[in-house]
Every structure is written in C-alpha cells, then in structure tokens.
C-alpha positions in Angstrom: 79.9 39.4 -5.4 79.1 37.6 -8.6 80.9 34.5 -7.4 78.8 34.6 -4.1 75.5 34.7 -6.1 76.7 31.9 -8.2 77.4 29.8 -5.1 73.9 30.5 -3.6 72.3 29.5 -6.9 74.2 26.2 -6.8 73.0 25.6 -3.2 69.3 26.2 -4.1 69.3 24.3 -7.4 71.6 21.4 -6.7 69.4 18.5 -5.7 72.2 16.5 -4.3 73.1 19.2 -1.8 69.5 19.6 -0.7 69.3 15.8 -0.2 72.3 16.1 2.2 70.5 18.8 4.2 67.3 16.7 4.3 69.2 13.7 5.6 70.8 15.7 8.3 67.6 17.1 9.6 65.3 14.2 8.7 62.4 13.6 11.0 62.7 16.9 13.0 59.4 18.8 13.2 59.1 22.2 14.9 55.7 23.4 16.0 55.2 27.0 16.9 53.0 26.3 20.0 55.9 24.3 21.5 57.8 21.6 19.8 57.7 17.9 19.1 60.9 16.2 18.1 60.2 13.2 15.9 63.2 11.0 15.1 62.1 8.8 12.3 65.3 6.8 12.3 64.8 5.8 15.9 61.0 5.9 15.7 60.7 8.0 18.8 59.0 11.2 19.9 59.9 13.8 22.5 57.1 16.2 23.2 57.7 19.7 24.5 56.4 20.5 28.0 54.5 23.4 26.6 52.1 21.1 24.6 48.7 20.9 26.2 46.8 18.9 23.5 47.9 16.1 21.2 45.7 16.5 18.3 43.6 13.8 16.5 45.4 11.6 14.1 48.7 13.4 14.8 50.9 10.3 14.9 48.9 7.6 13.3 50.9 5.1 11.3 54.4 6.6 12.1 56.0 3.3 13.2 56.7 4.9 16.6 58.2 2.6 19.3 58.7 5.2 22.0 57.0 8.4 23.1 57.7 10.7 26.0 54.5 12.5 27.1 55.2 15.5 29.4 53.1 16.6 32.4 51.8 19.6 30.5 49.5 17.4 28.3 45.8 17.4 29.3 44.1 15.9 26.3 45.1 13.2 23.9 42.9 13.2 20.8 41.2 10.4 18.8 43.6 8.2 17.0 46.6 10.2 18.1 49.0 7.3 18.3 47.0 4.7 16.6 48.7 1.9 14.5 52.2 2.3 15.8 54.6 -0.1 17.5 54.4 1.0 21.1 54.9 -1.7 23.7 54.7 0.5 26.7 53.5 4.0 27.5 53.4 6.3 30.5 50.3 8.6 30.8 51.2 11.5 33.1 48.9 12.6 35.9 48.1 15.8 34.1 46.1 13.9 31.4 42.4 14.0 32.1 41.0 12.5 28.8 42.1 10.2 26.1 40.1 10.0 22.9 38.8 7.0 20.9 41.4 4.6 19.5 44.2 7.0 20.7 46.5 4.1 21.4 44.7 1.3 19.6 46.4 -1.1 17.3 49.8 -0.9 19.0 51.7 -3.7 20.9 51.1 -2.4 24.4 51.7 -4.8 27.3 52.5 -2.1 29.9 50.5 1.0 30.6 51.3 3.4 33.5 48.4 5.8 34.1 47.1 8.1 36.7 43.7 8.1 38.5 40.3 9.1 37.1 41.3 9.6 33.4 38.3 9.7 31.1 38.7 7.0 28.5 36.6 7.0 25.3 35.7 3.9 23.4 38.8 1.7 22.8 41.3 4.4 23.9 43.8 1.6 24.3 41.7 -1.5 23.3 42.4 -5.1 24.1 40.4 -5.0 27.3 42.3 -2.2 29.1 39.3 0.1 29.5 37.4 -2.7 31.4 40.4 -3.4 33.6 40.7 0.3 34.4 37.0 0.6 35.1 37.0 -2.4 37.4 39.9 -0.9 39.3 37.7 2.2 39.8 40.0 4.2 37.6 42.9 3.8 40.0 46.4 4.8 39.2 49.0 2.1 38.7 51.0 0.1 36.3 48.8 -2.2 34.2 50.4 -5.2 32.7 49.4 -8.1 30.5 51.6 -11.0 29.6 51.4 -10.6 25.8 49.5 -8.8 23.1 47.0 -11.7 22.7 45.8 -11.5 26.3 42.8 -9.4 27.3 43.5 -9.8 31.0 45.4 -6.9 32.6 46.8 -7.0 36.1 47.7 -3.8 38.1 50.7 -3.0 40.2 51.1 -0.3 42.9 54.8 0.1 43.7 56.0 -3.5 44.3 52.5 -4.9 45.0 50.1 -6.4 42.5 46.5 -6.2 43.6 42.9 -6.8 42.8 40.2 -4.3 43.5 36.8 -5.7 44.4 34.3 -2.9 44.9 36.9 -0.8 46.7 38.4 -3.7 48.7 42.0 -4.4 47.8 43.6 -7.9 47.9 47.4 -8.0 47.3 48.1 -10.9 45.0 51.9 -10.6 44.2 55.1 -8.9 45.2 58.2 -8.2 43.1 60.4 -6.3 45.5 64.0 -7.2 46.5 63.0 -8.2 50.0 64.5 -6.6 53.2 62.2 -4.4 55.2 58.7 -3.8 53.8 55.6 -2.0 54.9 52.4 -3.4 53.4 50.2 -0.4 52.4 47.0 0.2 54.3 45.3 1.6 51.2 45.9 1.9 47.5 44.4 4.8 45.6 42.1 5.5 48.5 40.8 1.9 48.7 41.5 -0.2 51.8 43.8 -3.2 51.6 41.9 -6.0 53.4 43.7 -9.2 52.4 47.1 -10.6 51.3 47.6 -13.8 49.5 50.5 -16.2 49.7 52.8 -13.7 48.0 55.5 -13.0 50.6 56.7 -16.5 51.1 60.4 -17.1 50.2 61.1 -13.4 49.5 64.1 -12.6 51.7 62.1 -10.3 53.9 63.8 -9.1 57.1 61.0 -7.1 58.6 57.3 -6.5 57.8 54.6 -4.1 59.0 51.1 -5.4 58.5 48.3 -2.8 58.8 45.3 -3.5 61.0 42.7 -3.3 58.3 44.0 -6.7 56.9 41.7 -9.1 58.8 43.4 -12.4 57.8 47.0 -13.3 57.4 46.9 -16.2 55.1 48.4 -19.6 55.4 52.1 -19.6 54.6 51.9 -15.9 54.0 55.4 -15.1 55.3 56.9 -18.5 55.5 60.6 -19.1 55.0 61.9 -15.6 55.0 64.6 -14.0 57.2 62.2 -12.1 59.4 63.7 -10.7 62.6 60.9 -8.2 63.3 57.2 -8.1 62.6 54.6 -5.5 63.5 51.0 -6.9 63.3 48.5 -4.1 63.4 45.6 -4.0 65.8 42.7 -5.1 63.7 44.1 -8.4 62.3 41.8 -11.2 63.4 43.3 -14.5 62.3 46.9 -15.7 61.7 46.8 -18.6 59.4 48.7 -21.9 59.5 52.4 -21.6 59.0 52.0 -17.9 58.5 55.4 -17.0 60.0 57.0 -20.5 60.0 60.7 -20.8 59.4 62.0 -17.3 60.2 64.3 -15.7 62.7 61.9 -14.0 65.1 63.0 -13.7 68.7 59.9 -11.8 70.0 56.3 -11.7 68.9 53.4 -9.5 70.1 50.0 -10.7 69.1 47.5 -7.7 69.2 44.3 -7.9 71.1 42.2 -8.0 67.9 43.5 -11.6 67.0 41.1 -14.4 67.8 42.9 -17.4 66.2 46.5 -18.4 65.9 46.9 -21.2 63.3 48.9 -24.4 63.3 52.7 -23.8 63.1 52.0 -20.1 62.8 55.3 -19.2 64.5 57.1 -22.5 64.4 60.8 -22.8 63.7 61.8 -19.3 64.9 64.2 -18.2 67.6 61.6 -17.1 70.1 62.5 -16.0 73.6 59.4 -13.9 74.3 55.8 -13.9 73.2 52.8 -11.8 74.2 49.4 -13.2 73.3 46.5 -10.8 73.0 43.5 -11.0 75.2 40.9 -12.0 72.6 42.7 -15.1 71.3 40.5 -18.2 71.7 42.4 -20.8 69.8 46.2 -21.5 69.6 46.9 -24.1 67.0 49.0 -27.2 67.0 52.8 -26.4 67.1 52.0 -22.7 66.9 55.1 -21.7 68.9 57.1 -24.9 68.6 60.8 -24.7 68.4 60.6 -27.2 65.5 63.7 -28.0 63.6 65.8 -25.5 65.6 65.9 -28.0 68.5 65.6 -26.6 72.0 63.7 -23.3 72.2 64.3 -20.4 74.6 60.8 -19.5 75.8 60.8 -20.1 79.6 57.6 -18.2 80.6 54.2 -17.8 78.9 50.9 -16.2 79.8 47.8 -17.7 78.2 45.0 -15.1 78.4 41.7 -16.1 79.9 40.0 -15.8 76.5 41.8 -18.9 75.2 39.6 -22.0 75.2 41.6 -24.4 73.1 45.4 -25.1 72.7 46.6 -27.6 70.1 49.1 -30.3 71.0 52.8 -29.3 70.7 51.8 -25.7 70.7 55.0 -24.9 72.7 56.9 -28.1 71.9 60.6 -28.2 72.6 60.5 -24.8 74.3 62.0 -24.6 77.8 58.9 -23.5 79.6 59.0 -23.6 83.4 56.2 -21.2 84.2 52.8 -21.0 82.4 49.9 -18.8 83.4 46.6 -20.2 82.2 42.9 -19.8 82.7 40.3 -22.4 83.8 38.7 -25.1 81.7 41.0 -24.8 78.7 40.9 -27.8 76.3 44.5 -29.1 75.9 45.3 -31.1 72.8 47.2 -34.3 72.6 48.4 -36.4 69.7 46.9 -39.7 68.8 49.3 -41.6 71.0 48.5 -39.4 74.0 52.2 -38.7 74.6 52.5 -35.2 73.3 50.7 -32.4 75.1 50.8 -28.7 74.6 54.4 -28.4 75.9 55.7 -31.4 74.0 56.4 -35.0 74.7 56.2 -36.4 78.2 56.2 -33.1 80.1 53.4 -34.1 82.5 51.7 -30.7 82.1 48.5 -31.9 80.4 47.8 -34.5 83.0 48.5 -32.2 85.9 46.3 -29.4 84.5 43.4 -31.7 83.5 43.2 -32.8 87.1 40.9 -29.9 88.0 41.5 -27.6 85.0 41.9 -24.7 87.3 43.3 -21.3 86.5 46.7 -20.3 87.9 50.4 -20.2 87.4 51.9 -23.6 86.9 55.6 -24.1 87.7 58.3 -26.8 87.6 61.9 -26.7 88.7 63.4 -27.0 85.2 62.5 -27.9 81.6 63.2 -31.6 82.1 61.0 -32.0 85.2 57.5 -33.5 85.0 56.6 -32.4 88.5 54.3 -29.3 88.4 52.9 -27.1 91.1 50.1 -24.6 90.9 49.8 -21.3 92.7 
C-alpha cells in the first residue's frame, strides 16, 4: 500500500509526467451542455449536434482553419469566430441569426448559407451582407475570387445566377455536361433568362422551362445535343442558339414568335414542327450547313409566318412545303439563294402570286414546282 501511495504522489507531483498527459489531450475541450472538440494542432473544431447556441467571442483568435457547424445550432453570437483563418464555411439551415462580426476578419472566399438568415452588422464582412440582401436572402453557395474582392457571386447547384428584384438570370454553369434541366425557379424566384453559358459544355439533352422568355444567341451552340425540350412560354430563339449539335427532331412551341439566324443550323434534322405564332424564321435557321445534304423532306410553315430569311432550309432535301399567303421570302445579294438554297426555283415560283398552298417538286434536284 505504501508503495502505491508513493507512486500516486509521483504522478501528481512530477511535472514531466503531467506534461505528457497535457500533450496527449491538448486542445480537447468538453462542455457539459454538449461537447465541442477543438484540435489545436489541426486548428479545427467539431461541434456536438446538441449545441444550440455558439456563444459570443467563443472562438475568437484561435487560428481555426476548419469548423463543422451541426444542424442543431440556431444562433451564432457576436465575434464567435472572429479573427481566424477560415477560408470557407457552411451555415446549416437550422441557423436563424448570426451576430455582429461573427465571422469577420477571416479569409472567407466561399460561404454556403440557407435562406432568410438574420445577419447583424458585418456578420461576415467584405460585402457579403449586401450580396445576401440583394439576393433576397436566398440560399446558395456564395463565392468571391479572392479576399480582396467585395463582389460575391451566388451558385445554386451547378448554376450561377443573378437575382434582380426576384427575377433570376443564370450567368454560368459548372456541371459535367450530359442531360440537364434548367430550373424554373431558384429559392422561390422565377428564372427568366439564361446567358451564353451552356455553349461548348458537352450537353446531350436540355429541358428549358417556359418562363424563360428568350434563349440567347449561341446559348447552346456546339454541344452534343440529341434532344431538347423547349417549354411553352419561350418567345424568342436567338441566332445560333442550337447551332452545331446532333438534333434529329425539333418542336417549336406555339409561344415562340421569332427563330433567329442559324438557330438550328448544322444539326442532323429529319423532322421539324414550327409553332403557330412564329412570325419570323431567320437566315439559315434550319440549314444543313457543314453537314452537307440534310434530311428534311417536308415542312409546314404556319400561317403566322410573314418573313423567311434566305437559306433558311438550305441544303435540306425538301420536296413538299406548306406555306401561307404573302410571305416575304429572303434572297442573298446575288439573288441566287432563296429560302431553300441555291437555284431551287422555289422563291420565283412562289413569288408569282404568293398564294398559300402546298408546293411540291418531284425530287430535291428539281426546279419545277407545282401548287395544290
């Protein structure tokens, strides 16, 4: 027994032994209301999922580079993580308020945050509060290029966007390509526009919601699209919008009024359906282009169409075309290229009366047309 007591005295009094114990357990803090594990050697924190409030000043100046905040946390106090080395942080959806300077004076370039979080003055700093407010406190991934920038951009899934008074414009895409569905809304706000962000992205199919009014020029150019679904509500399809893809069939909804130049040029089209509100079909809109001889043999031009640009169906093998009366048919400056291409005879035959009907020729090489 005397020997055991002597050993315990040595444990309690020997500073070297205590130093070993301290080194083994350095940085671990246990809190009775839950726990927070702080590894000072790795400068990281793991917070228990029983913690509801992170108190004021709790982790100020701790050299922290990583923190894992659980879904149990509701409130983050003033200065809670101020003056650390955080480069990114995820705020869970459970958090409803973040205090003044809670994450100020860090190195944040990425903030993932839920919707409608109450931010106090300079909760993050560096212009984030203004960006979050301008996005109507919408959930998303907010990114800036470096710590000197005050301009934050926001991402939803693979889409970067701008929010202008509740109207969303998609401004970038960082997905892997393949099949995509463009969202009809983000955080309850309607997507109304897409920029030139899907060009050269290896897309194979795309669904475009009807609340997008304008498909921009070159929007989906030079992909591998074999299928597109254009929602009813789209009004204009810009120049070269779907140029240089692999489409075999296209259905233009009845909401569309204008099809731009080269909009569907250089695809593998065999069938097209044009909606009954289209008024303008642009130059080379459905031309075979660099693919050589196309495979469209029949086309119906709705009575709403008033203008068709030259070469709109150039190098297709059209032998039947249904068209309304008094349509203006375009020609190039030389007068040799009409809407079906070079020296087809269709423009001249139609312009001799400009009557509605179905115009037919024996084969794609013939210049002799009849009307019925």
